[in-house]
DSSP file (Angstrom, degrees, kcal/mol; ACC not computed):
  #  RESIDUE AA STRUCTURE BP1 BP2  ACC     N-H-->O    O-->H-N    N-H-->O    O-->H-N    TCO  KAPPA ALPHA  PHI   PSI    X-CA   Y-CA   Z-CA
    1    1 A X              0   0    0      0, 0.0     2,-0.5     0, 0.0    53,-0.0   0.000 360.0 360.0 360.0 151.9  -26.9  -47.6   18.0
    2    2 A X        -     0   0    0      2,-0.0     2,-0.4     0, 0.0     0, 0.0  -0.805 360.0-175.8 -96.2 130.1  -28.8  -47.7   14.5
    3    3 A X        -     0   0    0     -2,-0.5     2,-0.5    29,-0.1     0, 0.0  -0.996  16.0-140.8-125.2 128.9  -26.5  -47.3   11.6
    4    4 A X        -     0   0    0     -2,-0.4     2,-0.4     2,-0.0    -2,-0.0  -0.814  19.1-176.0 -97.2 134.6  -27.7  -47.1    8.0
    5    5 A X        -     0   0    0     -2,-0.5     2,-0.8    15,-0.1    15,-0.1  -0.963  20.2-140.9-127.4 136.3  -25.8  -48.8    5.3
    6    6 A X  E     -A   19   0A   0     13,-1.2    13,-1.7    -2,-0.4     2,-0.6  -0.885  19.4-165.6-101.5 116.5  -26.6  -48.7    1.5
    7    7 A X  E     -A   18   0A   0     -2,-0.8     2,-0.3    11,-0.2    11,-0.2  -0.903  10.3-176.5-105.6 114.3  -26.0  -52.0    0.1
    8    8 A X  E     -A   17   0A   0      9,-1.8     9,-2.2    -2,-0.6     2,-0.5  -0.732  20.6-151.4-113.7 154.1  -25.8  -52.1   -3.7
    9    9 A X  E     -A   16   0A   0     -2,-0.3     2,-0.8     7,-0.2     7,-0.2  -0.958  11.1-162.6-119.8 106.5  -25.4  -54.9   -6.2
   10   10 A X  E >>> -A   15   0A   0      5,-1.5     4,-1.9    -2,-0.5     3,-0.8  -0.812   8.5-155.5 -99.5 115.9  -23.7  -53.8   -9.4
   11   11 A X  T 345S+     0   0    0     -2,-0.8    -1,-0.2     1,-0.2     5,-0.0   0.824  93.0  60.3 -54.1 -30.4  -24.3  -56.4  -12.2
   12   12 A X  T 345S+     0   0    0      1,-0.2    -1,-0.2    -3,-0.1    -2,-0.0   0.906 115.5  31.1 -63.5 -38.5  -21.1  -55.3  -13.9
   13   13 A X  T <45S-     0   0    0     -3,-0.8    -2,-0.2     2,-0.2    -1,-0.2   0.625  93.8-144.3 -95.7 -13.1  -19.0  -56.2  -11.0
   14   14 A X  T  <5 +     0   0    0     -4,-1.9     2,-0.3     1,-0.2    -3,-0.2   0.739  66.5 103.8  50.7  29.7  -21.2  -59.2   -9.8
   15   15 A X  E   < -A   10   0A   0     -5,-0.7    -5,-1.5     2,-0.0     2,-0.3  -0.928  70.0-124.2-129.6 158.3  -20.4  -58.3   -6.3
   16   16 A X  E     -A    9   0A   0     -2,-0.3     2,-0.3    -7,-0.2    -7,-0.2  -0.791  31.9-179.7 -98.8 148.0  -22.1  -56.5   -3.5
   17   17 A X  E     -A    8   0A   0     -9,-2.2    -9,-1.8    -2,-0.3     2,-0.3  -0.956  24.5-118.6-143.6 163.0  -20.7  -53.5   -1.8
   18   18 A X  E     -A    7   0A   0     -2,-0.3     2,-0.5   -11,-0.2   -11,-0.2  -0.787  14.0-155.0 -99.1 143.0  -21.3  -51.0    0.9
   19   19 A X  E     +A    6   0A   0    -13,-1.7   -13,-1.2    -2,-0.3     2,-0.5  -0.978  19.4 172.8-114.8 111.7  -21.6  -47.3    0.4
   20   20 A X        -     0   0    0     -2,-0.5   -15,-0.1   -15,-0.1    10,-0.0  -0.910  26.1-133.2-123.0 105.7  -20.7  -45.3    3.5
   21   21 A X        -     0   0    0     -2,-0.5     2,-1.0     1,-0.1     8,-0.1  -0.221  21.4-120.8 -58.2 144.2  -20.5  -41.4    3.4
   22   22 A X        +     0   0    0      7,-0.0     2,-0.2     3,-0.0    -1,-0.1  -0.792  63.9 116.4 -88.1 109.5  -17.6  -39.9    5.0
   23   23 A X  S >  S-     0   0    0     -2,-1.0     3,-1.9     1,-0.0     4,-0.2  -0.777  72.2 -36.1-146.4-167.0  -18.9  -37.6    7.7
   24   24 A X  T 3  S+     0   0    0      1,-0.3    -1,-0.0    -2,-0.2     0, 0.0  -0.425 130.7  20.9 -59.2 137.6  -18.8  -37.2   11.4
   25   25 A X  T 3> S+     0   0    0     -2,-0.1     4,-2.0     3,-0.1     3,-0.4   0.619  78.6 137.8  77.0  11.7  -18.9  -40.6   13.0
   26   26 A X  H <>  +     0   0    0     -3,-1.9     4,-2.1     1,-0.2    -2,-0.1   0.727  67.2  60.2 -61.5 -24.6  -17.6  -42.3    9.8
   27   27 A X  H  > S+     0   0    0      2,-0.2     4,-2.0    -4,-0.2    -1,-0.2   0.895 106.9  44.8 -65.5 -42.9  -15.2  -44.4   12.0
   28   28 A X  H  > S+     0   0    0     -3,-0.4     4,-2.6     2,-0.2     5,-0.2   0.936 112.9  51.8 -67.4 -47.0  -18.2  -45.9   13.8
   29   29 A X  H  X S+     0   0    0     -4,-2.0     4,-2.5     1,-0.2    -2,-0.2   0.919 109.9  48.5 -54.8 -49.0  -20.1  -46.4   10.6
   30   30 A X  H  X S+     0   0    0     -4,-2.1     4,-2.1     2,-0.2    -1,-0.2   0.900 110.0  51.4 -62.0 -42.9  -17.1  -48.2    9.0
   31   31 A X  H  X S+     0   0    0     -4,-2.0     4,-2.2     2,-0.2    -2,-0.2   0.915 110.9  50.1 -61.0 -44.1  -16.8  -50.5   12.2
   32   32 A X  H  X S+     0   0    0     -4,-2.6     4,-2.3     2,-0.2    -2,-0.2   0.869 108.2  53.3 -55.7 -43.3  -20.6  -51.3   11.9
   33   33 A X  H  X S+     0   0    0     -4,-2.5     4,-2.2    -5,-0.2    -1,-0.2   0.873 109.6  46.8 -63.1 -37.3  -20.1  -52.1    8.3
   34   34 A X  H  X S+     0   0    0     -4,-2.1     4,-2.2     2,-0.2    -2,-0.2   0.876 111.1  50.7 -73.8 -36.7  -17.3  -54.5    9.0
   35   35 A X  H  X S+     0   0    0     -4,-2.2     4,-2.2     2,-0.2    -2,-0.2   0.903 111.8  48.4 -61.1 -40.6  -19.3  -56.2   11.8
   36   36 A X  H  X S+     0   0    0     -4,-2.3     4,-3.0     2,-0.2    -2,-0.2   0.929 110.6  52.2 -67.5 -40.4  -22.2  -56.6    9.4
   37   37 A X  H  X S+     0   0    0     -4,-2.2     4,-1.7     1,-0.2     6,-0.2   0.901 110.3  48.1 -59.7 -41.5  -19.8  -58.0    6.8
   38   38 A X  H  X>S+     0   0    0     -4,-2.2     5,-2.8     2,-0.2     4,-0.5   0.890 111.6  50.0 -68.1 -36.3  -18.5  -60.6    9.3
   39   39 A X  H ><5S+     0   0    0     -4,-2.2     3,-1.5     1,-0.2    -2,-0.2   0.961 108.5  52.3 -65.9 -46.5  -22.1  -61.5   10.3
   40   40 A X  H 3<5S+     0   0    0     -4,-3.0    -1,-0.2     1,-0.3    -2,-0.2   0.857 113.9  42.8 -59.9 -33.1  -23.1  -62.0    6.7
   41   41 A X  H 3<5S-     0   0    0     -4,-1.7    -1,-0.3    -5,-0.2    -2,-0.2   0.401 114.4-113.2 -93.0   4.3  -20.2  -64.3    6.0
   42   42 A X  T <<5S+     0   0    0     -3,-1.5     2,-0.8    -4,-0.5    -3,-0.2   0.740  70.5 140.1  74.1  26.2  -20.6  -66.2    9.3
   43   43 A X      < -     0   0    0     -5,-2.8     2,-0.3    -6,-0.2    -1,-0.2  -0.884  43.1-148.4-104.6 113.6  -17.3  -64.9   10.6
   44   44 A X        -     0   0    0     -2,-0.8     2,-0.2    -3,-0.1     3,-0.0  -0.576  23.5-112.2 -79.1 138.8  -17.7  -64.1   14.4
   45   45 A X        -     0   0    0     -2,-0.3     3,-0.1     1,-0.2    -1,-0.1  -0.506  14.4-147.9 -71.2 135.7  -15.5  -61.2   15.6
   46   46 A X  S    S+     0   0    0     -2,-0.2     2,-0.4     1,-0.2    -1,-0.2   0.878  87.0  18.7 -72.6 -34.4  -12.8  -62.4   18.0
   47   47 A X  S    S-     0   0    0     -3,-0.0    -1,-0.2     0, 0.0     2,-0.2  -0.999  88.6-114.4-131.9 138.6  -13.0  -59.0   19.9
   48   48 A X        -     0   0    0     -2,-0.4     2,-0.2    -3,-0.1     5,-0.1  -0.507  37.1-105.3 -74.5 143.3  -15.7  -56.6   19.8
   49   49 A X    >>  -     0   0    0     -2,-0.2     3,-1.7     1,-0.2     4,-0.9  -0.471  22.9-135.5 -67.7 125.8  -14.8  -53.3   18.2
   50   50 A X  T 34 S+     0   0    0      1,-0.3     3,-0.3    -2,-0.2    -1,-0.2   0.774 104.8  60.9 -59.6 -26.7  -14.5  -50.7   21.0
   51   51 A X  T 34 S+     0   0    0      1,-0.2    -1,-0.3   -24,-0.1   -23,-0.1   0.816 109.0  44.4 -69.0 -24.1  -16.5  -48.2   18.9
   52   52 A X  T <4 S+     0   0    0     -3,-1.7     2,-0.3     2,-0.1    -2,-0.2   0.628  91.6  95.7 -93.0 -14.5  -19.5  -50.7   19.0
   53   53 A X  S  < S-     0   0    0     -4,-0.9     6,-0.0    -3,-0.3     2,-0.0  -0.627  79.4-118.5 -91.1 134.0  -19.4  -51.7   22.7
   54   54 A X        -     0   0    0     -2,-0.3    -1,-0.1     1,-0.1    -2,-0.1  -0.325  29.3-111.0 -65.4 152.7  -21.7  -49.7   24.9
   55   55 A X     >  -     0   0    0      1,-0.1     4,-2.4     4,-0.0     5,-0.2  -0.333  33.7-100.5 -72.0 161.6  -20.2  -47.6   27.7
   56   56 A X  H  > S+     0   0    0      1,-0.2     4,-2.0     2,-0.2     5,-0.1   0.831 126.3  50.8 -56.8 -34.0  -20.6  -48.6   31.3
   57   57 A X  H  > S+     0   0    0      2,-0.2     4,-2.7     1,-0.2    -1,-0.2   0.935 111.7  47.0 -66.4 -46.3  -23.4  -46.0   31.6
   58   58 A X  H  > S+     0   0    0      1,-0.2     4,-2.0     2,-0.2    -2,-0.2   0.847 112.0  51.4 -63.5 -35.8  -25.2  -47.3   28.5
   59   59 A X  H  X S+     0   0    0     -4,-2.4     4,-2.1     2,-0.2    -1,-0.2   0.899 110.3  47.4 -71.1 -39.4  -24.8  -50.8   29.7
   60   60 A X  H  X S+     0   0    0     -4,-2.0     4,-2.2     2,-0.2    -2,-0.2   0.911 112.6  51.1 -66.2 -43.6  -26.4  -49.9   33.1
   61   61 A X  H  X S+     0   0    0     -4,-2.7     4,-3.0     1,-0.2    -2,-0.2   0.919 108.1  49.8 -57.4 -46.5  -29.2  -48.1   31.4
   62   62 A X  H  X S+     0   0    0     -4,-2.0     4,-2.3     2,-0.2    -1,-0.2   0.895 111.4  50.0 -60.0 -43.8  -30.0  -50.9   29.1
   63   63 A X  H  X S+     0   0    0     -4,-2.1     4,-1.9     2,-0.2    -1,-0.2   0.869 111.0  49.0 -66.8 -35.3  -30.1  -53.3   32.2
   64   64 A X  H  X S+     0   0    0     -4,-2.2     4,-2.2     2,-0.2     5,-0.2   0.967 111.5  49.9 -65.6 -51.6  -32.4  -50.9   34.1
   65   65 A X  H  X S+     0   0    0     -4,-3.0     4,-2.4     1,-0.2    -2,-0.2   0.892 110.0  49.8 -53.6 -42.5  -34.7  -50.7   31.0
   66   66 A X  H  X S+     0   0    0     -4,-2.3     4,-2.4     1,-0.2    -1,-0.2   0.890 112.4  49.8 -68.1 -37.5  -34.8  -54.6   30.7
   67   67 A X  H  X S+     0   0    0     -4,-1.9     4,-2.4     2,-0.2    -1,-0.2   0.880 109.6  48.9 -65.1 -35.1  -35.7  -54.7   34.4
   68   68 A X  H  X S+     0   0    0     -4,-2.2     4,-2.5     2,-0.2    -2,-0.2   0.906 110.7  50.8 -71.9 -39.5  -38.3  -52.2   34.1
   69   69 A X  H  X S+     0   0    0     -4,-2.4     4,-2.1    -5,-0.2    -2,-0.2   0.914 111.3  49.2 -60.3 -43.5  -39.8  -54.1   31.0
   70   70 A X  H  X S+     0   0    0     -4,-2.4     4,-1.3     2,-0.2    -2,-0.2   0.897 111.0  50.0 -69.0 -38.7  -39.8  -57.4   33.0
   71   71 A X  H  <>S+     0   0    0     -4,-2.4     5,-2.6     1,-0.2     4,-0.3   0.879 111.3  48.4 -65.5 -37.7  -41.5  -55.7   36.0
   72   72 A X  H ><5S+     0   0    0     -4,-2.5     3,-1.0     1,-0.2    -1,-0.2   0.861 107.7  53.4 -69.8 -33.1  -44.1  -54.3   33.9
   73   73 A X  H 3<5S+     0   0    0     -4,-2.1    -1,-0.2     1,-0.2    -2,-0.2   0.785 108.2  53.1 -63.7 -32.3  -44.7  -57.6   32.2
   74   74 A X  T 3<5S-     0   0    0     -4,-1.3    -1,-0.2    -5,-0.1    -2,-0.2   0.487 125.1-105.0 -83.3  -6.4  -45.2  -59.1   35.7
   75   75 A X  T < 5 +     0   0    0     -3,-1.0    -3,-0.2    -4,-0.3    -2,-0.1   0.602  61.5 162.2  91.0  14.4  -47.8  -56.4   36.5
   76   76 A X      < -     0   0    0     -5,-2.6    -1,-0.2    -6,-0.1     2,-0.1  -0.365  37.9-120.4 -59.4 137.5  -45.8  -54.1   38.7
   77   77 A X     >  -     0   0    0      1,-0.1     4,-2.1    -2,-0.1     3,-0.3  -0.479  24.7-109.8 -81.7 160.4  -47.1  -50.6   39.2
   78   78 A X  H  > S+     0   0    0      1,-0.2     4,-1.9     2,-0.2    -1,-0.1   0.790 118.7  52.5 -59.6 -32.2  -45.0  -47.6   38.2
   79   79 A X  H  > S+     0   0    0      2,-0.2     4,-1.9     1,-0.2    -1,-0.2   0.863 108.1  50.0 -67.3 -37.3  -44.5  -46.7   41.9
   80   80 A X  H  > S+     0   0    0     -3,-0.3     4,-1.5     1,-0.2    -2,-0.2   0.846 112.1  47.2 -72.0 -31.9  -43.4  -50.1   42.8
   81   81 A X  H  X>S+     0   0    0     -4,-2.1     4,-2.6     2,-0.2     5,-1.2   0.889 108.6  58.3 -72.2 -39.2  -40.9  -50.0   39.9
   82   82 A X  I  X>S+     0   0    0     -4,-1.9     5,-3.6     1,-0.2     4,-0.6   0.914 114.3  33.0 -54.9 -47.3  -39.8  -46.6   41.0
   83   83 A X  I  <5S+     0   0    0     -4,-1.9    -1,-0.2     3,-0.2    -2,-0.2   0.669 122.1  47.2 -90.0 -18.8  -38.7  -47.6   44.5
   84   84 A X  I  <5S+     0   0    0     -4,-1.5    -2,-0.2    -5,-0.2    -3,-0.2   0.773 129.6  11.8 -89.6 -29.8  -37.5  -51.0   43.7
   85   85 A X  I  <5S+     0   0    0     -4,-2.6     3,-0.3    -5,-0.2    -3,-0.2   0.733 131.4  29.9-120.3 -35.6  -35.4  -50.5   40.7
   86   86 A X  I  <<S+     0   0    0     -5,-1.2     2,-0.7    -4,-0.6    -3,-0.2   0.916 123.9  30.4 -97.9 -49.2  -34.7  -46.7   40.0
   87   87 A X    > < +     0   0    0     -5,-3.6     3,-1.2    -6,-0.2    -1,-0.2  -0.666  70.0 162.4-115.2  77.9  -34.7  -44.8   43.3
   88   88 A X  T 3  S+     0   0    0     -2,-0.7    -1,-0.2    -3,-0.3    -2,-0.1   0.842  73.9  42.0 -60.0 -36.9  -33.4  -47.5   45.7
   89   89 A X  T 3  S+     0   0    0     -3,-0.2     2,-0.3     2,-0.1    -1,-0.3   0.230  94.2 104.1-103.8  20.8  -32.4  -45.4   48.6
   90   90 A X  S <  S-     0   0    0     -3,-1.2     2,-0.5    -7,-0.2    -3,-0.1  -0.644  73.8-117.3 -93.4 150.4  -35.5  -43.0   48.5
   91   91 A X        -     0   0    0     -2,-0.3    -2,-0.1     1,-0.1    -3,-0.0  -0.764  43.0-105.5 -83.8 129.2  -38.4  -43.1   50.9
   92   92 A X        -     0   0    0     -2,-0.5     2,-0.2     1,-0.1    -1,-0.1  -0.220  32.5-133.9 -59.0 139.3  -41.6  -43.9   48.9
   93   93 A X        -     0   0    0    -14,-0.1     2,-0.3     4,-0.1    -1,-0.1  -0.612  18.5-139.1 -91.2 158.2  -43.9  -40.9   48.3
   94   94 A X    >>  -     0   0    0     -2,-0.2     4,-1.5     4,-0.0     3,-1.3  -0.767  43.2 -42.7-114.8 159.6  -47.7  -41.2   48.9
   95   95 A X  H 3> S+     0   0    0     -2,-0.3     4,-1.7     1,-0.2     3,-0.2   0.160 124.4  11.7  35.9-116.4  -50.7  -40.0   47.2
   96   96 A X  H 3> S+     0   0    0      1,-0.2     4,-1.5     2,-0.2    -1,-0.2   0.836 126.7  58.1 -67.1 -35.3  -50.6  -36.3   45.9
   97   97 A X  H <4 S+     0   0    0     -3,-1.3     4,-0.3     1,-0.2    -1,-0.2   0.906 107.9  45.9 -65.4 -41.5  -46.8  -36.1   46.5
   98   98 A X  H >< S+     0   0    0     -4,-1.5     3,-1.3    -3,-0.2     6,-0.3   0.909 107.8  59.2 -64.7 -40.9  -46.2  -39.0   44.1
   99   99 A X  H 3< S+     0   0    0     -4,-1.7    -1,-0.2     1,-0.3    -2,-0.2   0.805 114.4  33.5 -56.9 -37.7  -48.5  -37.6   41.5
  100  100 A X  T 3< S+     0   0    0     -4,-1.5    -1,-0.3    -3,-0.2    -2,-0.2   0.239  94.3 121.1-103.0   8.0  -46.6  -34.4   41.1
  101  101 A X    <>  -     0   0    0     -3,-1.3     4,-1.4    -4,-0.3     5,-0.1  -0.399  64.8-137.7 -85.7 153.0  -43.0  -35.8   41.7
  102  102 A X  H  > S+     0   0    0      1,-0.2     4,-2.5     2,-0.2     5,-0.2   0.721 107.7  66.7 -75.6 -21.9  -40.1  -35.6   39.2
  103  103 A X  H  > S+     0   0    0      1,-0.2     4,-2.5     2,-0.2    -1,-0.2   0.930 101.6  46.5 -67.6 -39.9  -39.5  -39.3   40.4
  104  104 A X  H  > S+     0   0    0     -6,-0.3     4,-1.6     2,-0.2    -1,-0.2   0.934 112.9  49.3 -61.8 -46.3  -42.9  -40.3   38.7
  105  105 A X  H  X S+     0   0    0     -4,-1.4     4,-2.3     1,-0.2    -2,-0.2   0.918 109.6  51.0 -59.5 -45.7  -42.0  -38.4   35.6
  106  106 A X  H  X S+     0   0    0     -4,-2.5     4,-2.6     1,-0.2    -1,-0.2   0.929 111.2  48.2 -58.9 -49.4  -38.6  -39.9   35.3
  107  107 A X  H  X S+     0   0    0     -4,-2.5     4,-2.1    -5,-0.2    -1,-0.2   0.783 107.2  55.2 -66.1 -23.0  -40.1  -43.4   35.7
  108  108 A X  H  X S+     0   0    0     -4,-1.6     4,-1.7     2,-0.2    -1,-0.2   0.890 109.9  47.2 -71.7 -41.5  -42.7  -42.7   33.1
  109  109 A X  H  X S+     0   0    0     -4,-2.3     4,-2.0     2,-0.2    -2,-0.2   0.881 112.3  48.7 -66.0 -37.8  -40.0  -41.8   30.7
  110  110 A X  H  X S+     0   0    0     -4,-2.6     4,-3.0     2,-0.2     5,-0.2   0.952 111.2  51.6 -63.8 -47.9  -37.9  -44.9   31.6
  111  111 A X  H  X S+     0   0    0     -4,-2.1     4,-2.1     1,-0.2    -1,-0.2   0.815 109.4  49.0 -57.6 -35.1  -41.0  -47.0   31.1
  112  112 A X  H  X S+     0   0    0     -4,-1.7     4,-2.4     2,-0.2    -1,-0.2   0.903 111.3  50.1 -72.8 -40.0  -41.7  -45.5   27.6
  113  113 A X  H  X S+     0   0    0     -4,-2.0     4,-2.7     2,-0.2    -2,-0.2   0.931 110.5  49.8 -64.5 -46.3  -38.0  -46.1   26.7
  114  114 A X  H  X S+     0   0    0     -4,-3.0     4,-2.5     1,-0.2     5,-0.2   0.943 111.9  47.6 -63.6 -48.7  -38.4  -49.8   27.8
  115  115 A X  H  X S+     0   0    0     -4,-2.1     4,-2.9     1,-0.2    -1,-0.2   0.939 112.7  49.4 -57.8 -46.1  -41.6  -50.2   25.8
  116  116 A X  H  X S+     0   0    0     -4,-2.4     4,-1.0     1,-0.2    -2,-0.2   0.899 110.1  51.6 -61.9 -40.4  -39.9  -48.6   22.7
  117  117 A X  H  <>S+     0   0    0     -4,-2.7     5,-1.1     1,-0.2    -1,-0.2   0.904 112.1  45.8 -59.7 -43.0  -36.9  -51.0   23.2
  118  118 A X  H ><5S+     0   0    0     -4,-2.5     3,-1.2     1,-0.2     5,-0.2   0.906 111.5  51.6 -62.3 -44.6  -39.2  -54.0   23.3
  119  119 A X  H 3<5S+     0   0    0     -4,-2.9    -1,-0.2     1,-0.3    -2,-0.2   0.662 102.0  60.9 -72.7 -14.7  -41.3  -52.8   20.2
  120  120 A X  T 3<5S-     0   0    0     -4,-1.0    -1,-0.3    -5,-0.2    -2,-0.1   0.047 113.8-112.4-104.3  29.8  -38.3  -52.3   18.1
  121  121 A X  T X>5 +     0   0    0     -3,-1.2     4,-1.1     1,-0.1     3,-0.8   0.842  51.7 164.8  47.6  49.6  -37.2  -56.1   18.3
  122  122 A X  H 3>< +     0   0    0     -5,-1.1     4,-1.5     1,-0.2     5,-0.1   0.817  69.2  65.7 -65.0 -27.4  -34.1  -55.7   20.3
  123  123 A X  H 3> S+     0   0    0      1,-0.2     4,-1.7     2,-0.2    -1,-0.2   0.783  95.4  55.3 -62.3 -28.8  -34.1  -59.4   21.1
  124  124 A X  H <> S+     0   0    0     -3,-0.8     4,-0.7     1,-0.2    -1,-0.2   0.930 109.5  49.0 -73.3 -42.7  -33.5  -60.3   17.5
  125  125 A X  H  < S+     0   0    0     -4,-1.1     3,-0.3     1,-0.2    -2,-0.2   0.822 110.7  48.6 -58.3 -36.4  -30.4  -58.1   17.6
  126  126 A X  H  < S+     0   0    0     -4,-1.5    -1,-0.2     1,-0.2    -2,-0.2   0.808 109.7  52.2 -73.0 -32.4  -29.2  -59.6   20.7
  127  127 A X  H  <        0   0    0     -4,-1.7    -1,-0.2     1,-0.2    -2,-0.2   0.547 360.0 360.0 -80.6  -7.6  -29.7  -63.1   19.3
  128  128 A X     <        0   0    0     -4,-0.7    -1,-0.2    -3,-0.3    -2,-0.1   0.516 360.0 360.0 -79.1 360.0  -27.7  -62.3   16.2
């Protein structure tokens, strides 16, 4: 998830500090702020905060998106990706049936999500 933090430096205090508004999801924002603070000071978290850990569904979706991105980089067609990664137990559709299918539209959406994930430098986040 993307969380926005306002980082200020007050010359009177000679310290940097976070400003996080209290609103819906403030617990998650606070946890993200603390994780960022640990990262800034080189302190690795001993345990990941449960608010920041992806759910099993989110984890599976991210893995699927990475597999789709890898398959596209290797030159696989959308139809190949559909039946090798997304719809494993479906019989492949041919021709016009594939063109108008909901399977094709879902794979197009997943491929667009995978491209967006790659374009937004997710690997830098994973390496941090």
